DRENLODREN-326792 format. One record per residue (C-alpha): residue in one letter; x, y, z negated; residue number from 1. Coordinates in Angstrom, 3 decimals, m for minus. Each point is the difference from the previous one (the first is absolute). Last residue first. Layout:
N
A_X_Y_Z_NUM
...
//
This chain:
619
G_28.447_10.925_5.065_619
E_2.173_0.069_m3.124_618
R_1.000_3.662_0.233_617
R_m3.448_1.075_1.231_616
L_m1.664_m1.985_m2.784_615
R_2.198_1.658_m2.598_614
A_m0.896_3.420_1.357_613
L_m3.700_m0.845_m0.191_612
Q_0.395_m1.102_m3.627_611
Q_1.866_3.176_m0.902_610
D_m2.690_2.086_1.704_609
Y_m2.692_m1.709_m2.126_608
Q_1.960_0.640_m3.195_607
A_0.260_3.671_0.909_606
R_m3.707_0.074_0.869_605
A_m0.911_m1.432_m3.425_604
N_2.110_2.691_m1.665_603
V_m1.726_2.766_1.978_602
V_m3.393_m1.566_m0.771_601
E_0.713_m0.040_m3.748_600
G_1.236_3.582_0.162_599
R_m3.397_1.104_1.297_598
T_0.072_3.087_2.247_597
S_0.259_m2.275_3.022_596
V_1.856_m0.309_3.302_595
E_1.187_m3.200_1.676_594
P_m3.200_m1.833_m0.982_593
V_0.479_m3.742_m0.741_592
S_m0.514_m2.732_2.606_591
V_m0.960_m3.445_m1.257_590
D_2.548_m2.578_1.167_589
W_m0.230_m2.932_m2.396_588
W_2.994_m1.156_m2.022_587
T_0.039_m3.413_m1.684_586
G_m2.031_m2.156_m2.348_585
G_1.022_m2.315_m2.807_584
A_m0.485_0.776_m3.683_583
A_m1.710_3.280_m0.902_582
T_m3.506_m1.453_m0.112_581
S_m2.541_2.818_m0.071_580
V_m1.208_2.255_m2.813_579
A_m1.645_3.415_0.377_578
P_m3.645_m0.972_0.520_577
D_m0.251_m2.068_m3.226_576
T_m2.912_m2.435_0.113_575
D_m3.623_m0.174_m1.192_574
I_m1.701_m3.369_0.587_573
V_m3.151_m0.934_1.908_572
L_m1.262_m3.512_0.718_571
V_m2.498_m0.618_2.797_570
Q_m1.565_m3.453_0.420_569
T_m1.715_m1.224_3.172_568
R_m2.397_m2.873_m0.510_567
D_0.049_m3.561_m1.346_566
A_2.163_0.612_m3.061_565
A_2.399_m2.654_m1.312_564
R_3.135_1.704_1.296_563
A_m1.195_3.266_m1.505_562
A_0.330_m1.422_m3.519_561
A_3.746_m0.528_0.427_560
L_0.297_3.456_1.501_559
A_m1.829_1.501_m2.986_558
A_2.396_m1.671_m2.426_557
E_2.985_1.271_1.980_556
L_m1.448_3.511_0.072_555
E_m0.620_m0.059_m3.755_554
A_3.639_m0.865_m0.573_553
L_1.091_2.707_2.447_552
D_m1.921_2.780_m1.745_551
R_m3.390_1.650_m0.493_550
V_m2.091_m1.754_2.619_549
K_m2.857_1.655_1.914_548
R_m2.645_m2.453_1.134_547
A_m1.823_m1.110_3.113_546
G_m2.242_m2.728_1.429_545
A_m0.873_1.214_3.447_544
G_m3.383_1.167_1.278_543
L_0.830_3.422_1.424_542
S_m1.090_1.672_m3.259_541
A_2.456_m2.254_m1.803_540
A_2.811_1.440_2.097_539
H_m1.015_3.530_m1.018_538
A_m0.250_m0.913_m3.666_537
A_3.461_m1.552_0.133_536
F_1.459_2.974_1.828_535
D_m1.186_2.468_m2.629_534
I_1.459_3.230_1.342_533
D_0.564_2.770_m2.534_532
P_0.226_2.852_2.462_531
L_2.384_2.819_m0.924_530
A_m1.740_3.348_m0.415_529
E_0.456_3.307_1.784_528
H_2.451_m1.472_2.449_527
V_2.804_0.864_2.393_526
C_2.224_m3.069_m0.019_525
D_2.866_m0.832_m2.365_524
A_m2.148_m1.848_m2.551_523
L_m1.457_m2.105_2.785_522
L_3.468_m1.241_0.899_521
N_0.885_0.876_3.576_520
N_m0.769_3.688_0.575_519
F_3.255_1.400_m1.392_518
P_2.739_m1.136_m2.346_517
A_2.878_2.214_1.220_516
G_2.078_m1.286_2.876_515
G_3.653_m0.940_m0.274_514
T_m0.091_m2.924_2.447_513
A_m0.230_m2.533_m2.847_512
R_m2.863_1.987_m1.574_511
Q_m2.118_m0.252_3.159_510
L_0.880_m3.678_0.386_509
R_m1.179_m0.682_m3.560_508
H_m3.265_1.873_0.628_507
I_m0.322_m1.903_3.269_506
C_m0.034_m3.279_m1.906_505
G_m2.237_1.263_m2.807_504
F_m2.874_1.130_2.217_503
G_m2.389_0.814_m2.817_502
R_m1.163_m1.080_m3.408_501
N_2.368_m2.936_m0.554_500
D_m2.863_m2.487_0.115_499
L_1.128_m3.457_1.054_498
V_m3.100_m1.793_1.293_497
V_0.212_m3.802_m0.028_496
I_m2.503_m1.612_2.375_495
V_m0.841_m3.716_m0.207_494
L_m2.038_m0.934_3.055_493
K_m3.007_m2.268_0.485_492
L_m1.487_m0.095_3.473_491
G_m3.707_m0.619_m0.595_490
L_m0.987_2.042_3.055_489
M_m1.959_2.635_m1.955_488
V_2.562_0.105_m2.805_487
S_2.871_0.499_2.441_486
T_m2.058_2.618_1.864_485
A_m0.583_1.950_m3.224_484
I_3.735_0.019_m0.697_483
E_0.207_1.144_3.610_482
S_m0.932_3.510_m1.087_481
N_3.379_0.663_m1.640_480
M_1.839_2.185_2.484_479
M_1.750_3.254_m0.835_478
L_m0.726_m0.147_m3.739_477
Y_1.626_m3.411_m0.278_476
S_2.997_1.193_2.001_475
G_0.649_2.790_m2.497_474
D_m0.757_m2.151_m3.074_473
G_2.704_m2.424_1.029_472
V_m0.707_m3.447_1.390_471
M_1.047_m3.564_m0.750_470
V_m2.299_m2.550_1.604_469
V_m0.021_m3.668_m1.008_468
V_m1.401_m2.622_2.380_467
E_m0.370_m3.442_m1.554_466
R_0.237_m2.673_2.685_465
D_m2.814_m2.189_1.336_464
P_m1.474_2.673_2.287_463
E_3.200_0.446_2.027_462
A_m0.805_2.004_3.147_461
M_m3.203_1.457_m1.441_460
K_1.870_0.885_m3.199_459
V_2.688_1.816_1.970_458
G_m2.625_1.851_2.016_457
L_m1.712_1.198_m3.161_456
S_3.395_0.912_m1.469_455
G_0.463_2.463_2.827_454
A_m2.898_2.138_m1.211_453
I_1.334_0.090_m3.548_452
E_3.581_0.841_0.978_451
Y_m0.266_1.897_3.266_450
G_m1.042_3.286_m1.605_449
M_3.425_1.610_0.221_448
C_1.785_m1.019_3.184_447
S_3.721_m0.699_m0.106_446
Y_0.056_m0.452_3.794_445
G_2.486_m2.883_m0.001_444
Y_m0.495_m0.470_m3.716_443
E_m3.031_m2.242_m0.260_442
V_0.725_m2.471_m2.807_441
H_m1.200_m3.601_0.071_440
Y_2.220_m2.267_m2.104_439
G_m1.170_m3.558_m0.724_438
G_0.221_m1.160_3.597_437
T_2.322_m2.853_m0.892_436
A_m0.060_m0.727_m3.724_435
R_2.058_1.240_m2.956_434
T_0.420_3.677_0.759_433
R_1.896_1.704_m2.792_432
W_m1.047_3.643_m0.054_431
L_2.824_2.323_m1.051_430
K_1.642_1.772_2.879_429
H_m2.785_m0.001_2.587_428
L_m2.568_0.364_m2.784_427
E_1.683_3.137_m1.332_426
G_0.198_1.504_3.467_425
P_m3.564_m0.973_0.840_424
L_m1.195_1.544_m3.309_423
G_1.457_3.452_0.598_422
G_m2.562_1.127_2.548_421
A_m1.527_m1.916_2.890_420
A_m1.198_m3.601_0.441_419
C_m0.779_m2.897_m2.350_418
V_m1.226_m3.593_m0.016_417
I_1.383_m2.869_m2.129_416
I_m1.042_m3.473_1.128_415
A_m0.225_m2.666_m2.696_414
D_1.692_m3.366_0.624_413
A_1.863_m0.081_m3.302_412
P_m3.110_0.918_m1.985_411
V_m0.259_3.498_m1.511_410
Q_0.791_0.790_m3.643_409
R_3.769_0.506_m0.189_408
E_0.062_1.881_3.307_407
V_m2.605_2.476_m1.212_406
A_1.950_0.796_m3.179_405
G_3.273_0.406_1.901_404
I_m1.641_2.326_2.523_403
V_m1.407_2.046_m2.885_402
Q_3.518_0.325_m1.411_401
A_1.310_1.152_3.372_400
D_m2.747_2.616_0.337_399
S_1.201_1.418_m3.308_398
P_m1.854_m0.345_m3.278_397
L_m1.109_3.115_m1.905_396
A_2.143_1.236_m2.852_395
G_m1.102_0.600_m3.586_394
D_2.523_m2.423_m1.431_393
R_2.216_m1.267_2.813_392
V_m1.432_m2.920_1.961_391
A_1.248_m3.593_m0.099_390
P_m1.571_m1.904_2.902_389
D_3.321_m0.728_1.772_388
T_m0.524_0.690_3.713_387
A_3.048_2.239_0.439_386
A_2.226_m2.198_m2.190_385
D_m0.968_m3.123_1.949_384
R_0.915_1.752_3.248_383
A_3.383_1.060_m1.311_382
R_0.775_m3.571_m1.111_381
N_m1.194_m1.359_3.343_380
W_2.248_2.482_1.781_379
E_3.116_m1.240_m1.813_378
A_m0.856_m3.624_0.822_377
Q_m0.473_0.845_3.671_376
E_3.321_1.862_m0.013_375
A_1.821_m3.066_m1.303_374
V_m1.606_m2.289_2.575_373
R_0.847_2.437_2.810_372
R_3.635_0.106_m1.039_371
A_0.231_m3.794_0.194_370
S_m1.517_m0.045_3.491_369
W_2.560_2.454_1.356_368
E_2.861_m1.964_m1.613_367
P_m1.321_m3.193_1.617_366
P_0.179_1.375_3.587_365
A_m3.308_m0.889_1.736_364
L_m0.335_m3.655_0.920_363
W_0.245_m1.842_3.338_362
S_m1.388_m3.560_m0.026_361
G_m1.779_0.292_3.360_360
L_0.086_3.613_1.123_359
R_m1.541_m0.638_3.437_358
A_m3.011_m1.915_m1.329_357
D_m0.654_2.718_m2.584_356
L_0.177_2.695_2.674_355
A_m2.676_m1.726_2.085_354
E_m2.260_m0.466_m3.020_353
L_0.553_3.593_m1.124_352
T_m0.847_1.348_3.462_351
A_m3.139_m2.110_0.379_350
A_m1.235_1.094_m3.451_349
V_0.667_3.686_0.674_348
D_m1.599_0.038_3.454_347
G_2.149_1.725_2.561_346
V_1.895_3.052_1.104_345
V_3.491_m0.105_m1.481_344
A_1.075_3.615_0.233_343
L_3.503_0.930_m1.143_342
A_m0.898_3.047_m2.027_341
G_0.399_3.628_1.009_340
H_m2.268_1.091_m2.853_339
K_m3.027_m1.460_1.793_338
G_0.369_m2.507_2.843_337
A_m2.057_m2.794_m1.543_336
D_m2.932_2.307_m0.735_335
F_m0.655_0.970_3.615_334
G_0.902_m3.507_1.169_333
S_m2.876_m1.324_m2.059_332
A_0.152_m3.647_m1.075_331
N_2.782_1.003_m2.378_330
V_3.462_m1.115_m1.050_329
Q_2.093_3.122_m0.663_328
V_3.761_m0.206_m0.380_327
L_2.085_2.653_m1.753_326
Q_3.799_m0.029_m0.184_325
T_1.184_2.139_m2.902_324
R_2.660_2.582_0.749_323
E_2.797_m0.147_m2.497_322
G_0.327_1.753_m3.351_321
A_m1.811_m2.568_m2.095_320
G_m2.481_m0.861_2.787_319
G_m2.126_3.012_m0.828_318
F_m3.556_m1.088_0.807_317
L_m1.817_2.186_m2.514_316
A_0.064_3.434_1.633_315
R_m2.455_m0.519_2.852_314
S_m2.796_1.745_m1.955_313
G_0.521_m2.501_m2.799_312
T_m0.237_m2.742_2.615_311
T_m3.247_m1.580_m1.225_310
F_m1.701_3.241_m1.035_309
D_1.006_1.515_3.320_308
Q_m1.699_m2.533_2.220_307
L_1.895_m3.091_1.088_306
R_m2.444_m1.287_2.624_305
T_0.052_m3.459_m1.558_304
G_m0.514_m3.482_1.420_303
L_3.272_m1.532_m1.192_302
G_2.786_2.535_m0.450_301
V_3.536_m1.391_0.084_300
I_2.626_2.035_m1.833_299
L_3.692_m0.707_0.571_298
D_2.873_1.716_m1.840_297
A_m1.957_0.018_m3.254_296
E_1.274_2.074_m2.908_295
R_m2.658_2.687_m0.130_294
A_m2.787_m2.481_0.830_293
A_1.208_m2.411_m2.692_292
A_m0.013_2.747_m2.597_291
N_m3.514_0.950_1.093_290
A_m1.292_m3.558_m0.387_289
A_1.495_m0.484_m3.464_288
S_m0.952_3.458_m1.317_287
T_m3.588_m0.683_0.976_286
G_m1.740_2.098_2.613_285
T_m2.544_2.815_m0.022_284
V_2.155_2.280_2.135_283
G_1.384_m3.024_1.801_282
L_m0.357_m3.756_m0.350_281
A_m2.204_m2.109_m2.260_280
G_1.125_m3.372_m1.282_279
L_3.400_m1.695_0.147_278
N_m1.551_m3.282_1.159_277
G_2.609_m2.629_0.837_276
P_m0.618_m2.280_m2.975_275
H_m3.815_0.302_0.338_274
D_m1.155_1.431_m3.333_273
W_m2.333_2.669_1.442_272
A_m1.763_m2.536_2.214_271
L_0.570_0.553_3.698_270
A_m2.192_1.699_2.600_269
G_m1.366_1.958_m2.942_268
K_1.675_3.260_0.926_267
G_0.261_0.333_3.771_266
A_m2.449_2.893_0.373_265
Q_1.646_1.980_m2.816_264
T_3.451_m0.850_1.326_263
E_1.905_m2.897_m1.518_262
A_3.686_m0.858_m0.403_261
V_1.630_m3.271_1.065_260
P_3.152_m1.836_m1.051_259
L_1.596_m2.922_1.859_258
D_1.137_m3.380_m1.295_257
H_m0.110_m1.579_3.479_256
A_m2.515_m2.808_m0.533_255
R_m1.851_1.861_m2.761_254
L_m0.509_3.100_2.136_253
F_m1.180_m2.004_3.012_252
R_m2.352_m2.230_m1.998_251
D_m1.805_2.946_m1.612_250
L_m0.087_1.938_3.267_249
V_m1.659_m2.946_1.768_248
A_m2.521_m0.370_m2.826_247
E_m0.935_3.687_0.159_246
A_m0.085_0.205_3.807_245
W_m3.737_0.232_0.521_244
A_0.828_2.458_2.796_243
Y_m2.165_2.685_m1.643_242
R_1.682_m0.697_m3.343_241
V_3.536_0.395_1.254_240
G_m1.088_2.953_2.144_239
G_m0.882_1.873_m3.182_238
G_3.669_0.465_m0.743_237
A_2.654_m2.251_m1.519_236
I_3.463_1.582_0.075_235
F_3.082_m2.199_0.400_234
L_3.419_0.817_m1.437_233
P_3.456_m1.087_1.187_232
A_3.207_0.788_m1.923_231
R_3.159_m1.512_1.573_230
A_m1.517_m0.217_3.449_229
G_1.720_m1.912_2.790_228
R_m2.409_m2.933_0.143_227
L_m2.932_2.401_m0.141_226
L_1.295_2.201_2.791_225
A_0.682_m2.997_2.241_224
E_m3.464_m1.425_m0.603_223
L_m1.650_3.356_0.708_222
R_1.960_0.415_3.236_221
D_m0.900_m3.453_1.282_220
L_m3.611_0.458_m1.066_219
A_m0.210_3.187_2.067_218
E_1.444_m1.781_3.030_217
I_m2.427_m2.906_m0.371_216
A_m3.006_2.356_0.051_215
P_m2.394_m0.355_m2.893_214
A_m3.119_m2.182_0.368_213
T_m3.290_1.883_m0.037_212
V_m2.850_m1.838_m1.700_211
P_m3.483_0.937_1.219_210
F_m2.860_m0.740_m2.403_209
S_m2.656_m2.251_1.462_208
W_m3.566_0.995_0.822_207
T_m2.956_m2.367_0.004_206
R_m2.547_1.111_2.575_205
S_m3.726_m0.554_m0.007_204
E_m1.680_0.955_3.270_203
F_m1.443_3.501_m0.008_202
L_1.837_1.436_3.005_201
A_m0.844_m3.132_1.990_200
A_m3.636_1.097_0.078_199
P_0.903_2.844_2.359_198
F_m1.867_3.100_m1.229_197
D_m3.188_1.167_1.723_196
F_m0.242_3.458_m1.529_195
A_m2.283_1.743_m2.503_194
E_0.242_3.488_m1.518_193
C_m0.454_0.392_m3.777_192
Q_3.647_0.364_m0.969_191
T_0.498_2.284_2.996_190
D_m2.445_2.511_m1.512_189
Q_2.067_0.170_m3.183_188
C_3.367_0.317_1.651_187
L_2.161_m2.700_m1.546_186
A_3.526_1.041_m0.984_185
L_2.077_m3.171_0.223_184
T_2.877_0.483_m2.424_183
V_2.726_m2.589_m0.513_182
P_2.107_0.050_m3.151_181
G_3.332_m1.805_m0.131_180
C_2.034_m2.714_1.662_179
R_2.291_1.271_2.760_178
A_3.040_m2.221_m0.670_177
P_m1.792_m3.060_m1.379_176
D_m2.655_0.206_2.776_175
F_m3.188_m1.496_m1.418_174
L_m1.924_3.240_m0.629_173
T_1.191_1.438_3.306_172
D_m1.113_m3.013_2.035_171
M_m3.346_0.097_m1.794_170
A_m0.603_3.592_1.065_169
A_0.867_m0.875_3.596_168
P_m2.508_m2.864_m0.133_167
L_m2.712_2.472_m1.118_166
A_0.847_2.792_2.432_165
E_m0.027_m2.054_3.208_164
V_m3.584_m1.282_0.059_163
L_m0.894_2.822_m2.401_162
Q_0.259_2.623_2.718_161
E_m3.178_m1.487_1.505_160
P_m2.087_1.679_m2.720_159
R_1.035_3.510_1.117_158
T_1.315_2.895_m2.105_157
I_2.247_m2.020_m2.310_156
R_2.768_2.275_m1.289_155
E_3.277_m1.897_m0.232_154
F_2.834_0.102_m2.518_153
R_2.831_m2.482_m0.547_152
R_2.694_m0.001_m2.669_151
S_m2.137_2.545_m1.805_150
V_1.204_2.867_m2.215_149
P_0.844_2.515_2.742_148
R_m3.302_m0.632_1.845_147
F_m2.339_m0.171_m3.003_146
C_m0.481_3.773_m0.148_145
D_m1.502_m0.369_3.482_144
N_m3.020_m1.281_m1.903_143
A_m1.092_3.557_m0.754_142
T_m0.778_0.425_3.683_141
I_2.010_1.199_2.999_140
T_m1.472_m0.395_3.510_139
A_m1.369_3.566_0.041_138
D_3.483_1.460_0.157_137
A_0.531_3.779_m0.217_136
E_m3.095_0.753_m2.092_135
I_0.643_m2.775_m2.480_134
E_m3.240_m1.122_m1.634_133
I_m0.210_m2.145_m3.123_132
Q_m3.213_m2.004_m0.183_131
Q_m1.541_m0.481_m3.458_130
L_m3.590_0.074_1.354_129
V_m0.046_m0.049_3.788_128
P_1.357_2.732_2.231_127
D_m0.905_m1.325_2.445_126
P_m3.362_m1.660_0.663_125
R_0.810_m1.317_3.512_124
G_3.767_m0.272_m0.216_123
S_m0.381_m3.359_1.708_122
A_2.729_m1.552_m2.137_121
F_m1.961_1.088_m3.073_120
V_2.376_0.721_m2.883_119
D_1.968_m2.662_m1.874_118
G_m0.570_m2.764_m2.530_117
P_3.123_m1.328_m1.661_116
L_1.012_m3.600_0.695_115
F_3.358_m0.487_m1.751_114
L_1.693_m3.385_0.287_113
V_2.676_m0.778_m2.596_112
P_3.438_m1.579_0.353_111
L_2.902_1.089_m2.232_110
R_3.258_1.553_1.192_109
N_0.549_1.821_m3.336_108
V_0.297_3.455_1.554_107
H_m2.963_m0.626_2.318_106
A_m2.184_m1.466_m2.758_105
L_0.631_3.047_m2.215_104
A_m0.696_2.339_2.913_103
A_m3.288_m1.785_0.634_102
A_m0.846_0.404_m3.690_101
T_0.489_3.752_0.274_100
V_m2.124_0.052_3.166_99
M_m2.902_m1.865_m1.624_98
N_m1.723_3.094_m1.422_97
T_0.140_1.354_3.546_96
A_m2.615_m2.517_1.091_95
G_m2.519_0.593_m2.765_94
P_0.668_3.729_0.239_93
G_m1.099_0.188_3.648_92
I_m1.391_m3.059_1.777_91
S_m1.533_m2.889_m1.925_90
T_2.146_m2.705_m1.475_89
T_1.387_m3.446_0.794_88
C_2.841_m1.999_m1.570_87
V_1.107_m3.449_1.179_86
M_2.054_m2.567_m1.902_85
A_3.194_m1.995_0.545_84
R_1.575_m3.436_m0.220_83
R_3.535_m1.417_0.336_82
R_1.617_3.389_m0.741_81
C_1.677_m1.443_m3.130_80
S_m3.463_m0.650_m1.471_79
Q_0.853_2.374_m2.876_78
K_0.815_2.679_2.575_77
A_m3.146_m0.643_2.038_76
F_m2.219_0.143_m3.087_75
A_1.800_3.160_m1.122_74
I_m0.847_1.599_3.351_73
A_m3.674_m0.881_m0.250_72
A_m0.220_1.285_m3.576_71
H_1.783_3.209_0.998_70
A_m2.546_0.427_2.792_69
M_m2.812_m0.389_m2.535_68
A_1.622_2.693_m2.138_67
Q_0.366_2.478_2.849_66
E_m3.673_m0.419_0.855_65
N_m1.271_0.379_m3.571_64
H_m2.743_m1.864_m1.832_63
A_0.308_m3.392_1.692_62
R_m2.579_m2.160_1.760_61
W_0.983_m3.452_1.186_60
T_m0.850_m1.667_3.308_59
P_0.454_m3.716_0.587_58
L_0.998_m1.258_3.456_57
E_m1.450_m3.437_0.749_56
A_m3.081_0.156_m2.239_55
R_m0.302_3.783_0.457_54
A_m0.303_m0.279_3.782_53
A_m3.481_1.531_0.459_52
H_0.677_2.647_m2.644_51
L_3.308_0.845_1.644_50
A_m1.659_0.693_3.342_49
E_m2.679_2.273_m1.477_48
G_2.563_1.986_m1.980_47
L_2.364_0.187_2.966_46
G_m2.551_1.838_2.133_45
A_m2.561_1.718_m2.233_44
V_2.203_0.537_m3.057_43
N_3.140_1.050_1.848_42
G_0.122_3.746_0.702_41
H_m3.027_0.981_m2.091_40
G_1.540_m1.430_m3.128_39
F_0.984_m3.358_m1.401_38
I_2.763_m0.759_m2.456_37
A_1.422_m3.300_1.127_36
W_2.722_m2.415_m1.014_35
V_m0.040_m2.911_2.420_34
G_0.948_m3.624_m0.524_33
A_2.773_m2.587_m0.265_32
F_1.161_0.812_3.521_31
Y_2.318_m2.800_1.086_30
R_m2.696_m2.595_m0.558_29
E_1.582_m2.995_m1.663_28
R_1.596_m3.262_1.162_27
G_1.937_m1.684_m2.759_26
R_1.557_1.587_m3.065_25
G_3.270_1.108_1.614_24
G_m1.459_2.858_2.031_23
D_m1.235_m2.105_2.879_22
V_m1.809_2.740_1.873_21
W_m3.402_0.686_1.493_20
Q_m1.622_2.698_2.139_19
A_m3.639_m0.692_0.919_18
A_m1.479_2.322_m2.658_17
L_1.867_2.937_1.517_16
Y_m1.424_m0.679_3.442_15
R_m3.607_m0.228_m1.211_14
V_0.388_3.221_m1.990_13
V_1.466_1.961_2.905_12
A_m2.548_m1.382_2.472_11
Q_m2.893_0.886_m2.279_10
A_1.324_3.550_m0.254_9
A_0.354_0.274_3.768_8
T_m3.545_m1.203_0.428_7
L_m0.350_m3.497_1.324_6
R_m0.915_m1.764_3.230_5
L_1.982_m3.209_0.147_4
T_1.670_m1.163_3.203_3
S_0.924_m3.244_1.757_2
M_2.186_0.481_3.086_1
//
C-alpha cells in the first residue's frame, strides 16, 4: 500500500482540498476555504499546513471567531448546502467563541467544519495556557462545549484517527437528514505528529448529494388526503431550497391551483407575486397566509420543522372547527414526525414530482382558490399601507417604512440579509422577494450579531449580486468588526443601520406582557449619561463609506448612490422603537407571571389564561 508521511495537520488540509462537488456551476472544491484566527493551539500545526496549501485552500483572517463562523454558515446557507467552509481557532476563548455559531448551524441544519485547537494529547505540559481543568474528569476540555451543538464531534488525539474521522465528517456534512456542524477538536501536539497515511485517503473525490425517494405507502396516503381535501395548504420551508426544489414547487402549485405559505427559511423559494404564494406564515405572517392556515383541513409542510413562530405556538392550524390533517415531507424522519404529522420521509423535489405525476389533471376546489386570491389582494393593500413613505409630522419612520424605501432602491436580484430582533418579523411579512435566493434571514436561532458577519458569506457565495444588510443598532453594537474584513477582502456590502436607541423588539414584547419599560431601550437602563453613538463615524473608521441620513427620501438617494460604490457602504437612519406592523401576525406563547403587583401584568396574565383555555378546548 502506497503511503504519504505527513503531520496530522498536513493530512487534514490535504484531505479537505481533495474534496469536490458539482454544485450546479461545474466541478468546484466543496470547501471554499478556511477562516482562521491563529493562536498557540493551531498556529504551528494547522497554520503551517494551511500556508503550504493556500493556492488550493485559501485562508482568510477575520476579526472575531464567532463572526467568521457566521460567515461560513451563511455561505453554506446561500449555497443551499452545496458547498461549505472551515473554521479554525486556538484553544480556550478562541474555540468557545465559536460555540454560539455552532448552535446556529445546528438549529438551521447547515454544514460547517470546526477545527478548534485542543490541549496536549500527551498531557505533558498540562495545564497549558487557556486550558480548563475539571478535577473529576481529566478528559474534558473547553471543546466539549461543542458536543451538544455538533452533529458529529470527535477529539483527535492520534494522527491515525484521521483515516476514519475525516470521511465520517464528510458523510455527516452531506447527509440531508443529519447535515449540520462537525467538530474535530485537534490536540495541538497531535497536529504536529507525523504518520504514514494511506495515499488513497487523499485522492480527489467528487461527492454527490443523496436524494431519498419517499415510500410508496406514504405517497398513497398523501395523494388520498389531497384529493379529499376541501381546503389544502402547503408550507414552503428551508428544505425546498436545500433540495433545489423551487422550480418543481412552482410547476406543482400552478398545475394544481394550490396555495403555499412561507417560513423564514423558505421565503424566496418563489417570487412574491407567484399566483399561489400567500406569503409569510405564523407569528410574523401575512393575513392571507394565516387565514388559510386557520381554515385549512389539510396542511402539507415541505422541508420545515414547524417551530413555534411558524405554527403560532401550535395555535394557528385550526381547521375551522375540525381537526386539521398535518403531513410533513422532510428528508429527516425526526422532523417529519413532529406535531403528530403523517411523515413522508424523502427529498422535497422527488416527493413533489412523484405526487404531481399521480395527481394528473386534478385541481384544488375552485372556491378555495377564489378565496385565496381575494385574501392576497387584501393583504397587499395592508402591506402597501405599512410601507407607505408618508411620515407624520415630527415622527420617526417605522421599520416597515425603511423596508419599503430599501426595496424601492435595490435591484431585483439583490439579496436581503437580516437576523434577530424586530426586523426579521417585518421583513418576513413585508419584503417582496423578486429572485430566487434573494431573502437570507437567520431566524432558526435568532442570533444577534449574525447580520454583518453573515453577509460576508452571502457575498462570497454570490459575488455578482448586491448584498444588502438590514441591522438594528443593538445587533450592530454586538458584532460589527467584519465591516473591516469586508473592506479588506474587497467584498462590497450595503448596510442599513436602523437606530431605535436600544432593543426595540424586546421593549415591545415587554410592554405587551404588562412589563414596565426596563433595561431594553437605552433611556430605560441605569445610566448617568446616554451615549450619543455616531454609527456612521464608527463605520467609516473601519474603512467603509458611511453617512447618517435624515429621512426616508435621503435614505433612498443614498441607496441609489451606494449601488455605484466599490466598497462597503453603511447608511444610518433613526427609527421609532415603538411601532411595528399591526396587520397580519398571530398569537405567540410567551408566558406571563401568575403573580404581580402591576395591574398591567395581572391583565396580561388574564388574557394569556384565556388563550390557553381556548387552546385546550380546541385541541
